[in-house]
LOSEBA-833536 format. One record per residue (C-alpha): x, y, z; residue in three letters. Coordinates in Angstrom, 1 decimal. Each point is the difference from the previous one (the first is absolute). Layout:
// residues N
X/Y/Z/Ala .
...
This chain:
// residues 368
122.7/51.0/170.5/Met .
0.1/-2.3/3.0/Asn .
3.1/-2.1/0.7/Gln .
-1.0/-3.0/-2.0/His .
-1.0/2.1/-3.0/Gln .
3.3/2.0/0.2/Ser .
2.0/-3.2/0.2/Thr .
-1.8/-1.5/-3.0/Lys .
0.4/3.2/-2.0/His .
3.8/0.1/0.4/Tyr .
0.5/-3.7/-0.5/Leu .
-2.1/0.1/-3.1/Asp .
2.2/2.8/-1.3/Leu .
3.1/-2.0/0.8/Ala .
-1.4/-3.0/-1.9/Ala .
-0.9/2.1/-3.1/Arg .
3.5/1.5/0.0/Val .
1.5/-3.5/0.4/Ala .
-1.7/-1.3/-3.1/Met .
2.2/2.3/-2.1/Arg .
2.7/-2.6/0.6/Gly .
-1.9/-2.9/-1.5/Phe .
2.2/-1.6/-2.7/Gly .
3.2/1.7/1.3/Arg .
0.5/-1.2/3.6/Val .
-0.5/-3.8/-0.3/Glu .
1.0/-2.3/1.6/Pro .
-0.1/2.6/2.7/Asn .
-3.5/1.0/1.2/Pro .
-1.7/3.2/-0.9/Met .
0.2/2.4/3.0/Val .
-1.3/3.5/0.5/Gly .
0.5/2.4/2.9/Ala .
-1.6/3.3/1.1/Val .
1.3/2.3/2.8/Ile .
-2.6/2.1/1.8/Val .
0.1/2.6/2.8/Lys .
-2.9/2.0/1.3/Asp .
-2.2/-1.2/-2.9/His .
2.6/1.3/-2.5/Gln .
1.7/-2.3/-2.5/Ile .
3.8/0.7/0.3/Leu .
1.3/-2.6/-2.4/Gly .
-1.0/-2.9/-2.3/Ile .
2.1/-2.8/-1.4/Gly .
-0.1/-3.4/-1.5/His .
2.5/-2.8/-1.0/His .
0.6/1.1/-3.6/Thr .
2.1/-2.9/-1.4/Arg .
1.9/-3.0/1.1/Phe .
3.1/1.0/1.8/Gly .
-1.0/3.6/0.6/Ser .
-0.9/1.8/3.2/Leu .
-2.8/-1.5/2.0/His .
-3.3/1.8/0.4/Ala .
0.8/1.3/3.5/Glu .
3.3/1.6/-1.0/Arg .
-1.7/1.4/-3.2/Glu .
-2.7/1.6/2.2/Ala .
2.6/1.5/2.4/Leu .
2.0/1.4/-3.0/Ala .
-3.2/1.5/-1.4/Asn .
-0.7/1.5/3.4/Cys .
3.4/1.7/0.0/Ala .
-0.5/1.1/-3.6/His .
-3.2/1.7/1.1/Asn .
1.8/1.8/2.8/Gly .
-1.8/-1.9/2.9/His .
1.4/-1.5/3.2/Asp .
-1.4/-3.5/0.6/Pro .
0.8/0.0/3.7/Arg .
-3.1/-0.9/2.0/Gly .
-2.0/-1.0/-3.2/Ala .
-1.8/-3.2/-0.8/Thr .
1.2/-2.3/-2.7/Leu .
-2.7/-2.0/-1.9/Tyr .
1.5/-3.0/-1.8/Cys .
-1.6/-2.9/-1.9/Thr .
2.6/-2.5/1.3/Leu .
2.1/-0.3/3.1/Glu .
3.3/2.0/-0.3/Pro .
2.9/-2.3/-0.7/Cys .
2.7/-0.7/2.6/Ser .
2.8/-1.5/-2.1/His .
2.8/1.2/-2.3/Ile .
-0.7/-1.1/-3.6/Gly .
0.3/2.1/-3.1/Lys .
-1.0/2.9/2.3/Gln .
0.7/0.6/3.7/Pro .
-2.7/-0.7/2.6/Pro .
-3.1/2.2/-0.2/Cys .
-0.4/-0.2/3.8/Thr .
3.3/1.9/0.4/Asp .
-1.3/2.9/-2.2/Ala .
-3.3/0.1/1.8/Val .
1.7/0.2/3.4/Ile .
2.5/2.6/-1.1/Glu .
-2.7/2.2/-1.4/Ala .
-1.8/0.2/3.3/Gly .
-3.2/-1.6/-1.2/Ile .
-2.3/-0.4/3.0/Ala .
-2.6/-2.5/-1.3/Lys .
0.0/-2.6/-2.7/Val .
-3.3/-1.5/-1.4/Val .
0.5/-3.0/-2.3/Ile .
-2.5/-2.0/-2.0/Ala .
1.8/-3.4/0.1/Arg .
2.9/-1.7/1.8/Lys .
2.9/-1.2/-2.1/Asp .
0.1/-3.8/0.1/Pro .
3.5/-0.2/-1.6/Ala .
2.5/-1.5/2.4/Glu .
2.8/2.3/-1.3/Val .
-1.9/3.3/0.3/Ser .
-2.6/-0.4/2.8/Lys .
0.5/1.3/3.5/Gly .
-0.4/3.6/-0.8/Gly .
-2.9/0.5/2.4/Ile .
2.0/-1.2/3.0/Glu .
2.9/2.3/-0.9/Ile .
-2.2/3.0/-0.4/Leu .
-1.8/-0.7/3.3/Gln .
3.4/-0.4/1.8/Ala .
0.9/3.5/-1.2/Ala .
-3.2/1.4/1.6/Gly .
-2.0/0.2/-3.2/Ile .
-3.7/-0.9/0.2/Glu .
-0.9/-2.7/-2.6/Val .
-3.5/-0.9/-1.1/Ile .
-1.0/-2.8/-2.4/Val .
-3.2/1.1/-1.6/Ser .
-2.4/-1.7/-2.4/Asp .
-1.9/3.2/-0.7/Ala .
1.0/-0.1/-3.7/Ser .
-0.7/-3.2/-1.9/Ser .
2.0/1.4/-2.9/Asn .
3.1/0.6/2.1/Ala .
-0.4/-3.4/1.7/Thr .
-0.3/-2.0/-3.2/His .
2.6/2.0/-1.9/Leu .
2.9/-2.3/1.0/Ser .
-2.1/-3.2/-0.7/Asp .
2.1/-1.1/-3.0/Pro .
3.3/0.3/2.0/Phe .
-1.4/-1.8/3.0/Ile .
-1.7/-2.7/-2.1/His .
3.4/-0.8/-1.7/Arg .
1.7/-0.2/3.4/Leu .
-2.6/-2.4/1.4/Lys .
-0.7/-2.2/-3.0/Thr .
3.1/0.3/-2.2/Asn .
-2.4/0.8/-2.9/Arg .
-0.6/3.2/-1.9/Pro .
-3.2/2.0/0.4/Trp .
-2.5/-1.0/-2.7/Ile .
-2.2/2.6/-1.7/Ile .
-2.5/-1.7/-2.3/Ala .
-1.5/2.2/-2.7/Lys .
-2.8/-0.8/-2.4/Trp .
-2.7/1.7/-2.0/Ala .
-3.5/-1.5/0.1/Gln .
-3.6/0.5/-1.1/Thr .
-2.9/0.5/2.3/Leu .
-0.7/-3.7/-0.2/Asp .
3.6/-0.9/1.0/Gly .
1.5/-0.9/-3.3/Arg .
3.5/0.8/-1.0/Ile .
-0.1/-1.3/-3.6/Ala .
-2.4/-1.3/-2.6/Thr .
-0.4/-3.7/-0.7/Ser .
2.5/0.5/-2.8/Met .
2.5/1.6/2.3/Gly .
-0.5/3.6/-1.1/Glu .
0.8/2.4/2.8/Ser .
1.3/3.2/-1.7/Arg .
-1.4/2.2/1.2/Trp .
-2.4/-0.5/2.8/Ile .
1.2/3.0/2.0/Ser .
0.4/3.5/-1.4/Asn .
3.2/1.7/-1.1/Ala .
0.4/2.0/3.3/Arg .
-0.2/-3.2/2.0/Cys .
2.7/-1.5/-2.2/Arg .
2.2/3.1/0.5/Glu .
-0.2/-0.6/3.8/Arg .
1.1/-3.6/-0.4/Val .
3.0/1.1/-2.0/His .
0.9/2.5/2.7/Arg .
-0.1/-2.8/2.5/Leu .
2.1/-2.2/-2.3/Arg .
2.7/2.7/0.3/Gly .
0.2/-0.4/3.8/Lys .
-0.2/-3.7/0.8/Val .
2.9/-2.4/0.0/Asp .
-1.6/-2.5/-2.4/Ala .
-3.0/-0.7/-2.2/Ile .
-1.3/-3.6/-0.1/Met .
-2.2/-1.9/-2.4/Ile .
-0.7/-3.6/-0.9/Gly .
0.6/-1.8/-3.3/Ile .
-3.7/0.4/-0.9/Gly .
0.2/3.8/0.0/Thr .
3.4/-0.2/-1.8/Ala .
-1.4/-2.1/-2.8/Ile .
-3.3/1.9/-0.3/Ala .
1.4/3.6/0.2/Asp .
3.7/-0.3/-0.9/Asp .
0.7/3.0/2.3/Pro .
3.1/2.0/0.6/Met .
-0.8/0.7/3.7/Leu .
1.7/3.3/0.1/Thr .
-1.0/3.4/1.3/Ala .
-0.9/2.3/-2.9/Arg .
-1.1/3.6/-0.4/Asp .
0.7/0.8/3.6/Cys .
1.3/3.4/1.2/Pro .
2.3/-1.8/2.4/Ser .
1.4/-3.6/0.0/Ile .
1.7/-0.5/3.3/Arg .
1.3/-3.4/-0.8/Lys .
-0.1/-2.6/-2.8/Val .
-2.0/-2.8/1.4/Ala .
1.2/-3.6/-0.6/Lys .
-2.4/-2.2/-2.0/Arg .
-1.0/-3.3/1.6/Val .
-1.6/-2.8/-2.0/Leu .
-1.6/-3.1/1.5/Leu .
0.4/-2.6/-2.6/Asp .
-0.4/-3.5/1.4/Thr .
0.9/-2.0/-3.1/His .
2.2/2.5/-2.0/Ala .
-2.7/0.9/-2.6/Gln .
1.2/3.6/-0.7/Leu .
0.7/0.6/-3.6/Asp .
3.7/1.0/-0.6/Pro .
-1.4/2.7/-2.4/Glu .
-2.2/1.6/2.6/Ser .
0.7/3.6/1.1/Lys .
1.0/-1.2/3.4/Leu .
2.7/-2.2/-1.4/Met .
1.2/2.3/-2.7/Gln .
0.4/2.9/2.5/Ser .
1.5/-2.1/2.8/Ala .
3.4/1.5/-0.6/Gly .
-1.3/3.6/0.5/Gln .
-2.5/-0.5/2.8/Val .
0.8/-2.4/2.9/Pro .
-2.2/-3.1/-0.4/Thr .
-0.4/-2.8/2.4/Ile .
-1.8/-3.3/-0.9/Ile .
-1.3/-2.3/2.7/Cys .
-0.3/-3.5/-1.6/Thr .
0.2/-3.7/0.8/Ala .
1.8/-0.5/-3.3/Asp .
3.0/2.5/-0.2/Pro .
1.9/-1.6/-2.8/Thr .
-1.9/1.7/-2.8/Lys .
1.0/3.5/1.1/Phe .
3.8/-0.7/0.5/Ala .
0.9/1.9/-3.1/Gln .
-1.9/3.1/0.9/Phe .
1.3/3.0/2.1/Pro .
-2.5/-0.5/2.8/Cys .
0.1/-1.2/3.5/Ser .
-1.6/-3.4/0.9/Ile .
-1.6/-1.1/3.2/Ile .
-0.4/-3.7/-0.2/Glu .
-3.3/-0.4/1.8/Thr .
-1.6/-3.3/1.3/Pro .
-3.5/-1.0/-1.0/Ile .
-2.7/-0.2/2.7/Gln .
-3.5/-1.4/-0.8/Asp .
0.7/0.3/-3.7/Gly .
1.1/3.6/0.2/Arg .
3.2/1.9/0.7/Leu .
0.6/0.4/3.7/Asp .
-0.6/3.7/-0.1/Ile .
0.9/0.6/3.7/Ala .
3.4/-1.5/-0.7/Phe .
0.5/2.2/-3.0/Ala .
-0.9/3.1/2.0/Leu .
2.5/-0.9/2.7/Thr .
2.7/-0.3/-2.6/Gln .
-1.0/3.4/-1.4/Leu .
0.4/1.6/3.4/Ala .
3.1/-1.9/1.1/Gly .
2.1/-0.2/-3.3/Asn .
-1.4/3.0/-1.9/His .
-0.5/2.4/2.8/Asn .
-3.6/0.8/-0.7/Met .
-2.4/1.8/2.3/Thr .
-3.0/0.7/-2.2/Thr .
-1.3/-2.0/-2.9/Val .
-2.9/1.1/-2.2/Leu .
-2.0/-3.0/-1.4/Val .
-1.9/0.6/-3.2/Glu .
-0.9/-3.6/-0.7/Ala .
-3.0/-2.0/-1.1/Gly .
-2.5/-2.1/1.9/Pro .
2.2/-3.0/0.7/Arg .
2.9/1.9/1.5/Val .
-2.4/2.2/2.0/Leu .
-1.9/-3.1/1.1/Gly .
3.3/-1.5/1.3/Ser .
0.9/3.1/1.8/Leu .
-3.5/0.1/1.6/Val .
0.2/-3.7/0.9/Glu .
3.3/0.5/1.9/His .
-1.1/3.4/1.5/Asn .
3.0/1.8/-1.7/Leu .
-1.7/3.2/-1.2/Ile .
0.7/2.9/2.3/Asn .
-1.7/2.8/-1.9/Glu .
-2.4/0.0/-2.9/Ala .
-0.5/2.9/-2.4/Ile .
-3.2/-0.6/-2.1/Val .
-1.2/2.2/-2.9/His .
-3.7/-0.4/-0.2/Leu .
-1.4/0.8/-3.5/Ala .
-3.7/0.9/-0.4/Pro .
-0.9/-3.0/-2.3/Gly .
-1.5/-3.4/0.2/Ile .
0.9/-3.0/-2.2/Met .
-2.7/-2.4/1.2/Gly .
2.0/-2.9/-1.5/Asp .
0.6/-2.9/2.3/Lys .
2.9/-1.1/-2.2/Arg .
1.8/3.3/0.5/Ala .
3.0/-0.2/2.3/Gln .
-0.4/0.6/3.7/Ala .
2.5/1.8/2.2/Val .
1.3/-3.1/1.6/Ala .
-0.4/-3.7/-0.5/Val .
1.4/-3.3/1.1/Gly .
-1.1/-0.3/3.7/Arg .
-2.9/-1.5/1.8/Asp .
-2.1/2.3/2.1/Ala .
-3.3/-1.8/0.8/Pro .
-0.8/2.1/3.0/Arg .
0.1/3.8/0.6/Leu .
2.5/-0.5/2.7/Ile .
2.4/-1.2/-2.7/Asp .
0.0/3.4/-1.7/Met .
3.0/2.2/0.4/Arg .
-1.0/3.3/1.4/Arg .
1.7/3.4/-0.6/Phe .
-0.4/3.4/1.7/Glu .
-0.9/2.9/-2.3/Leu .
2.4/2.8/0.8/Ile .
-0.5/2.5/-2.9/Arg .
-2.2/0.7/-2.9/Thr .
0.5/2.4/-2.9/Lys .
-2.2/0.8/-3.0/Gln .
2.0/0.2/-3.2/Ile .
-2.3/1.3/-2.7/Asp .
-2.7/-2.7/-0.1/His .
2.1/-2.7/1.6/Asp .
0.6/-0.5/3.7/Ile .
3.3/-0.9/1.6/Glu .
-0.4/-2.2/3.1/Leu .
3.0/-0.5/2.2/His .
-0.1/-2.9/2.5/Tyr .
2.2/-1.3/2.7/Arg .
0.0/-3.7/1.1/Asn .
-2.0/-0.1/3.3/Ser .
1.7/-3.2/1.2/Val .
3.5/0.2/1.6/Pro .
2.6/-1.9/-2.0/Gln .
């Protein structure tokens, strides 16, 4: 391998390892680290859960466990080593004390409290390189950085659709467009995110529980978020009846109806006839400490998110069927796009065949 290929290989590995922390480390970022010397991996680590050792110290501990001396080695890390004392001591101190000769990072840390690690390492005589060789490693910390910059959580929109772009019949029937294995993957994702969001249309049509079920591992119980402009939710719905057991948040312009129920209320202003969804998301991040929100909503909510460019990732399950019914429900509605330039564009980052369905994973191509 040449230098670029080698850097990509080790940063890709660090990113894959870091993903093991998804659902456990938030609101901290997922971070992975790999220590290499003479083309031999000496240690691997990742931030395992909020408050625990950071990835660099985990990798150094793994290095010692393997009986290796990291002196003179290269540390590949997905994010700039921190330089402050928080729940853990500075990672820069551990890197310097270990005698690491070179540090390759995929992304600088923008957080005021923890940035500055590069300068500290360089002052100690350590070579530091910021590399974009691995797209996976570079984008791994997107949810963390997005929240810092926008004060909003990272939005993952998920839907299942037919080949002709329909997510439900004209009668509202949508169970099930995607196959069972696709739905299992959605439930595993539910067990990692901070919240699951729907609109009142989905709540009325499906009466869902919005919980992770039949998963080998549920890392956290996601809060349930309902967008209900005019307080239409039936008190006998599953969401309301289980609000005491599963944390439930209702964003509404009419909060009085829900006063007797054990749920949190975000009184949300109306903008252009709809809830101000950007305001609601800011409240979810600021007052409910959310970093990632999975949206499993219908066309109106998805249309509102598209209109305001609030979708960060999209996971689409494409089923091999065609409805051919112009009255069937489209993925998103409610906005005007008379020109192609008005279309929101996404970058395809991953595809996976799941039996006869295809999972398409997209990232928003426009900085937010």
